[in-house]
C-alpha positions in Angstrom: 0.2 0.0 0.1 2.6 2.2 -0.6 3.3 5.0 -4.1 -0.3 5.2 -4.9 -1.6 6.8 -7.6 -4.6 9.5 -7.0 -8.3 8.6 -9.0 -9.0 10.9 -10.9 -12.0 12.1 -9.8 -14.0 11.6 -6.6 -13.7 8.3 -5.9 -16.6 5.9 -4.8 -16.7 5.4 -1.3 -17.8 1.9 1.2 -17.8 -0.8 -2.2 -16.2 -3.7 -1.4 -13.0 -2.8 -3.6 -12.6 0.4 -1.2 -12.8 -2.1 1.8 -9.7 -3.8 0.6 -7.7 -0.4 0.3 -9.3 2.5 1.2 -6.1 4.9 1.1 -6.2 6.3 -2.3 -9.3 7.1 -1.7 -8.9 8.8 1.6 -5.8 10.7 -0.2 -8.1 11.8 -2.8 -10.4 13.6 -0.1 -7.7 15.1 1.9 -6.2 16.7 -1.0 -9.1 17.8 -2.8 -12.3 17.6 -0.6 -11.1 17.5 2.9 -14.2 17.8 4.7 -16.9 15.8 2.5 -20.2 15.3 3.0 -21.3 11.7 1.7 -24.3 9.3 1.8 -23.3 6.3 4.0 -24.6 3.0 3.4 -27.3 3.0 6.0 -29.0 6.2 3.9 -27.6 8.4 6.7 -25.6 11.8 5.2 -23.0 12.7 7.1 -19.2 14.5 6.8 -16.1 13.0 6.5 -13.1 14.9 8.2 -9.7 13.8 6.4 -6.7 15.8 7.1 -4.8 15.4 10.3 -5.2 19.0 11.7 -8.7 19.3 11.7 -9.4 16.0 12.8 -7.6 16.3 15.9 -9.0 19.4 16.3 -12.7 17.6 15.8 -11.9 14.9 18.4 -11.4 17.9 20.9 -14.2 20.2 19.8 -16.9 19.9 22.4 -19.4 21.6 19.9 -19.5 17.9 18.7 -22.0 16.0 21.0 -21.6 12.2 21.5 -24.9 12.2 21.9 -27.5 10.5 19.3 -29.8 13.2 20.6 -28.4 15.8 19.0 -29.1 14.8 15.5 -31.2 16.4 12.9 -32.8 13.3 11.3 -36.2 12.0 13.0 -36.2 9.9 15.9 -36.8 6.7 14.0 -33.3 7.5 12.0 -31.3 7.5 15.3 -31.3 3.5 14.9 -28.5 3.9 12.5 -25.7 5.9 14.2 -24.8 3.5 16.9 -24.2 0.1 17.5 -27.4 -1.7 16.1 -29.6 -2.8 18.8 -27.9 -0.3 21.8 -31.5 1.6 21.9 -33.8 -1.5 22.5 -31.4 -3.4 24.9 -31.7 -0.1 26.7 -27.5 0.3 26.7 -27.6 3.9 25.4 -25.7 5.3 28.1 -22.0 4.3 27.8 -18.6 6.5 27.1 -19.5 6.6 23.3 -22.8 8.4 23.5 -22.7 10.7 26.3 -20.9 13.9 26.9 -19.6 15.7 30.3 -20.8 15.9 33.1 -21.9 12.3 32.7 -19.5 11.6 30.4 -16.5 12.6 33.2 -18.3 11.0 36.2 -18.6 7.5 34.5 -14.5 8.0 33.3 -13.5 8.2 36.5 -15.1 5.1 37.7 -13.9 3.0 35.2 -10.5 4.4 34.5 -8.8 2.8 37.6 -9.0 -0.8 35.9 -7.6 0.7 33.5 -3.9 2.3 35.2 -0.7 1.2 33.9 0.1 0.0 36.8 -3.3 -2.5 36.9 -2.6 -3.4 33.1 1.3 -4.5 34.3 -0.5 -6.5 36.8 -2.7 -8.1 33.9 0.5 -8.9 31.5 1.2 -12.4 32.9 -2.5 -13.8 31.9 -2.7 -12.1 28.9 0.8 -13.9 28.3 -0.6 -17.0 29.4 -3.9 -16.6 27.2 -1.2 -16.1 23.8 0.3 -18.9 24.1 -2.6 -21.2 25.2 -4.0 -20.1 22.0 -0.8 -20.5 20.0 -0.3 -23.9 21.5 -3.6 -24.8 20.0 -2.5 -24.9 16.4 1.4 -24.7 16.4 1.9 -28.6 15.7 -0.4 -28.6 12.6 1.7 -26.4 10.2 -1.4 -23.9 9.8 -4.2 -21.4 11.1 -6.2 -18.8 10.8 -4.9 -16.0 13.0 -8.2 -14.3 13.0 -10.8 -16.8 14.1 -7.9 -19.2 15.9 -6.4 -16.4 17.6 -6.7 -12.7 17.4 -10.4 -13.0 18.0 -10.5 -14.9 21.0 -7.6 -13.2 22.7 -9.0 -10.5 23.7 -12.3 -11.8 24.1 -10.9 -14.0 27.1 -8.7 -10.5 28.4 -11.7 -8.8 28.6 -14.0 -10.8 30.4 -11.1 -11.7 33.1 -11.1 -7.8 33.8 -14.8 -7.9 33.7 -15.0 -10.6 36.2 -17.2 -13.4 33.3 -16.8 -16.5 35.1 -14.7 -18.7 33.0 -17.7 -21.4 32.5 -19.4 -18.4 30.9 -16.7 -17.2 28.7 -17.5 -18.9 25.8 -21.0 -17.5 25.7 -19.7 -14.3 25.2 -17.3 -15.2 22.4 -20.1 -16.4 20.5 -22.6 -13.5 20.7 -19.2 -11.2 20.0 -18.5 -13.6 17.2 -22.0 -12.6 16.2 -21.3 -9.2 16.1 -17.8 -9.2 13.9 -19.6 -11.6 11.1 -22.4 -9.5 10.6 -20.2 -5.9 10.4 -21.2 -4.4 7.2 -24.1 -6.8 6.7 -27.6 -7.5 8.5 -27.7 -5.3 11.7 -30.6 -7.8 12.9 -27.8 -10.4 14.1 -25.5 -8.2 15.7 -28.8 -7.2 17.8 -29.9 -10.1 18.8 -26.7 -11.0 20.2 -26.6 -7.1 22.1 -29.8 -8.2 23.7 -28.8 -11.6 24.7 -25.8 -9.7 26.2 -28.0 -7.2 28.0 -30.1 -9.8 29.6 -26.6 -11.3 30.7 -25.3 -8.7 32.3 -28.2 -7.6 34.1 -28.4 -11.2 35.8 -24.8 -11.1 36.6 -24.7 -7.8 37.6 -27.5 -9.3 40.1 -25.4 -12.1 40.9 -22.5 -10.2 41.9 -24.1 -7.4 44.4 -25.4 -10.3 45.9 -21.9 -11.8 46.5 -20.2 -8.7 47.3 -17.6 -8.6 50.3 -17.6 -5.5 52.7 -14.5 -4.6 51.4 -12.3 -4.6 48.1 -10.2 -7.7 47.3 -6.6 -7.2 45.6 -7.1 -7.2 41.6 -11.1 -7.0 42.5 -13.2 -7.2 38.8 -14.3 -4.1 36.9 -18.2 -5.1 37.6 -17.9 -5.7 41.2 -15.7 -2.3 41.3 -18.9 -0.8 39.4 -21.3 -1.9 41.5 -19.5 -1.2 44.6 -19.0 2.6 43.1 -22.9 2.3 42.9 -23.4 1.2 46.2 -21.4 4.1 47.5 -23.1 7.4 46.5 -21.5 8.1 43.0 -25.5 7.5 41.8 -24.1 4.3 39.1 -27.6 3.1 38.1 -28.1 -0.8 36.9 -28.4 0.7 33.4 -25.1 2.3 33.2 -23.6 -0.4 35.1 -24.7 -2.9 32.2 -23.7 -0.2 29.3 -20.8 0.5 30.8 -19.6 -3.6 30.9 -21.3 -3.8 27.4 -19.3 -1.0 26.2 -16.1 -2.0 27.6 -16.7 -5.3 26.2 -17.7 -4.4 22.6 -15.1 -1.4 22.0 -12.3 -3.7 23.6 -12.7 -7.2 21.2 -13.2 -5.5 17.8 -10.6 -3.1 17.8 -7.8 -5.2 19.4 -9.1 -8.3 17.3 -8.1 -5.9 14.1 -5.1 -4.5 15.6 -3.9 -7.7 15.8 -5.0 -9.1 12.6 -3.8 -6.0 10.6 -0.5 -5.6 12.2 0.3 -9.4 11.5 -0.9 -8.9 7.7 1.2 -5.6 7.6 4.1 -7.4 9.0 3.7 -10.8 6.5 3.6 -8.3 3.1 6.7 -6.0 4.6 9.4 -9.0 4.9 12.2 -6.3 5.5 10.5 -5.0 8.2 9.2 -8.2 10.0 13.0 -9.7 9.8 13.8 -6.2 12.0 11.2 -6.8 14.2 12.7 -10.9 14.5 16.0 -9.6 15.2 15.2 -7.1 17.8 13.0 -9.8 19.8 16.0 -12.2 19.2 18.2 -10.1 20.9 16.5 -9.3 23.7 15.2 -6.1 23.1 11.7 -4.7 23.6 12.2 -1.4 21.9 11.5 -1.9 18.3 8.0 -3.7 19.6 7.1 -1.1 21.4 7.1 1.5 18.6 6.2 -1.1 15.9 3.0 -1.2 17.5 2.3 2.5 17.4 3.4 1.9 13.4 1.1 -0.1 13.0 -1.8 1.4 14.5 -1.0 4.5 12.7 -0.2 2.6 9.1 -3.5 0.2 9.0 -4.9 0.9 12.0 -8.4 -1.1 13.7 -10.7 2.0 13.5 -11.3 3.6 9.9 -13.5 6.1 11.2 -14.1 7.9 15.1 -17.3 7.0 16.4 -20.3 9.3 15.9 -20.4 12.9 16.5 -23.1 15.7 16.0 -22.6 19.5 15.9 -25.0 21.1 18.2 -24.6 24.4 17.1 -23.2 26.1 13.5 -19.6 24.8 13.3 -16.5 25.8 10.7 -13.9 22.3 10.3 -11.2 22.8 8.1 -12.9 26.0 6.0 -16.3 24.2 5.9 -19.2 25.1 7.4 -21.6 22.8 9.2 -24.7 23.1 10.1 -26.1 22.8 14.0 -27.6 18.5 14.0 -24.9 17.4 11.5 -23.2 13.5 11.8 -19.7 14.3 12.0 -17.1 11.3 11.2 -13.2 11.7 11.9 -11.4 9.7 9.1 -8.6 8.4 11.4 -7.1 6.0 8.4 -6.8 8.9 6.6 -5.4 11.8 9.0 -2.8 9.0 10.3 -1.5 9.1 6.6 -2.0 12.9 6.2 1.7 14.0 4.3 1.4 16.7 6.2 2.0 15.8 9.6 3.6 12.3 8.7 7.1 12.0 6.5 6.5 9.0 4.0 3.1 8.4 5.4 2.5 5.4 3.0 6.0 3.6 4.3 5.8 1.1 7.3 8.5 2.3 9.1 8.5 0.2 13.0 11.3 2.4 13.9 8.7 5.9 13.5 9.7 8.1 16.2 7.1 10.5 15.7 4.3 8.3 17.4 1.4 10.9 17.9 -1.0 9.3 15.6 -5.4 9.1 16.2 -5.5 5.4 16.1 -6.7 5.8 19.9 -8.3 9.2 19.5 -7.9 12.7 21.0 -9.3 14.6 23.2 -11.8 13.5 26.5 -13.0 10.7 24.5 -9.3 9.5 23.9 -9.6 5.3 24.2 -10.0 4.1 27.9 -8.5 0.8 27.0 -5.4 1.9 25.4 -2.8 0.5 27.9 -4.2 -2.9 27.4 -4.5 -2.8 23.9 -1.0 -2.2 24.0 -0.4 -4.9 26.1 -2.6 -7.3 24.3 -0.5 -6.4 20.9 2.7 -6.2 22.1 2.2 -10.2 23.4 0.5 -11.1 20.4 2.9 -9.9 17.6 5.9 -10.7 19.6 5.0 -14.2 20.7 3.8 -15.1 17.8 7.2 -14.0 15.7 9.3 -15.9 18.1 7.3 -19.0 18.3 6.7 -19.4 14.9 9.5 -18.0 12.9 8.4 -18.8 9.5 5.1 -17.8 9.7 4.0 -17.2 5.6 0.5 -16.2 4.3 -1.2 -18.9 3.0 -2.9 -16.9 0.6 -2.3 -14.0 -1.8 -2.8 -10.9 -0.2 -5.1 -9.6 -2.5 -7.3 -12.6 -2.1 -7.6 -11.7 1.4 -11.2 -10.4 2.4 -11.8 -7.1 4.5 -15.2 -7.0 6.3 -17.2 -4.3 5.4 -18.7 -1.8 8.0 -18.6 2.0 8.6 -16.3 2.3 11.7 -13.9 -0.5 12.1 -11.1 -1.8 9.4 -10.5 -5.9 9.6 -9.7 -8.7 8.0 -12.6 -11.5 7.7 -9.6 -14.7 8.0 -5.7 -14.4 7.8 -4.3 -18.1 6.7 -1.3 -19.0 7.2 1.6 -21.4 6.9 4.7 -22.6 9.5 7.0 -25.3 10.1 5.3 -27.5 12.8 6.2 -26.9 16.5 5.9 -30.2 18.1 
C-alpha cells in the first residue's frame, strides 16, 4: 500500500473494493475535499474529516456532541448511527454516547481498571492466554490467525477483566462472533447478540451484587468495582453499569482483533520490517516492538473512522460550514496517512519516532483501554514471531477479504502456514 496513484475524480466510497484498500480514496479526499459530505450505506448523510490537523481539532471540539439526541434526523432514524440494538436493549448510557458531566463521572469510575499498574498486573494473564492459543495450532503447521488467535485473545482477556466467570466466557465469544460476522451486513444478527448480552449482564450484575464483600479484595473485577461505586453514592444506575460493561467488551475486543490481524498482515507483507523486528526480539530487546505496534496502528489501524459526533451548533471545520445537527465522522485512517503531518506516510517504518497518531482518538474520548490494547498487541505479535519464526501467508494477499462496515477495519480471515512445532 505504498506509492498510490490518486484517482482522477471523486472516488466511490464504501464499496467492497474500497474496503480492501481505502487509502487512495482517502488521499484524494484529503487533497480535494478534506471535509466531505457523503451518503453512508445506511442512508444517513454525514461529513467526513480527513486531514490530520482538522481531525485532531474535531476530536477535541466539545461543540460536537457524542449524544445521538443532537442528530437532526427524525427519531426513527437515530438507530442507524450507533451500535445495532443498543437502543432497544437500553444500553445507550455508555461512554461513546454521552458528554460531560455524565461522561466525566462514568469515565472516572472505570478508569482505575486501566491504569498502567493494573494493566501491568494483568500482563501475565495476557501472555498465558497468548501461549495457550498458539499451543492450539502450533503442531499443525497452519492456522487462521483471525478466528483461532486474534479473535479469542481479547474476548477472554476482557471477560477476565470484567469478571465474567470462565464457564460463561464461550457464550460471550459466540455473541461477539455474531457481531463481527455481521459487520457491514444485516444489523439484525448484531442486535440479537446485543440483546442476549444485555440479559446476561443484568443477571451477572445481580449475582455479583449479592456476593459483594464488605471491603474490596485485591484485583477485584471491574463489574464488582462498578457495583461497589454505585452502592457508595456514585449514583451509577444498573443500566449504566450494564452499558459500561457492554461498551468495554464491545469496544475492547474488535479493536484488538483488528490491531492483531491488520498488524500481522502488514508484517507478513513487509518482510524487511518483519525481519528487523524478529532480530530485535531475538536479541532480547523490546523497544522496536513497542514503537512497532504504534506504527502499525498508524499505518493500517483497527478503527477506520472515529465514532459518531453531532454538531450542537453551527461550526466551521477545515474551512467548511457544518450545520447544527449534522453528523461528523473523523476518518482516522486518512488523518494518520496525512503527508502534512507524517513523513512518507504510506511507508511502514517500525522504528518511526513520530508516534502522535490518532489511532486511540484524542481529547476527552481518548481510548480508555489503550494501555490494555498495547499490552495485547505487543504480546500477540511478539509471541507469534518468536514461536513461529517462519510464519507466512497461506494465500496471496490480494485474495484476502476485509470485513465491510463503517467504523472498524479488519480482515475476515488471515490464513497462515509455518513449520509445525511439536
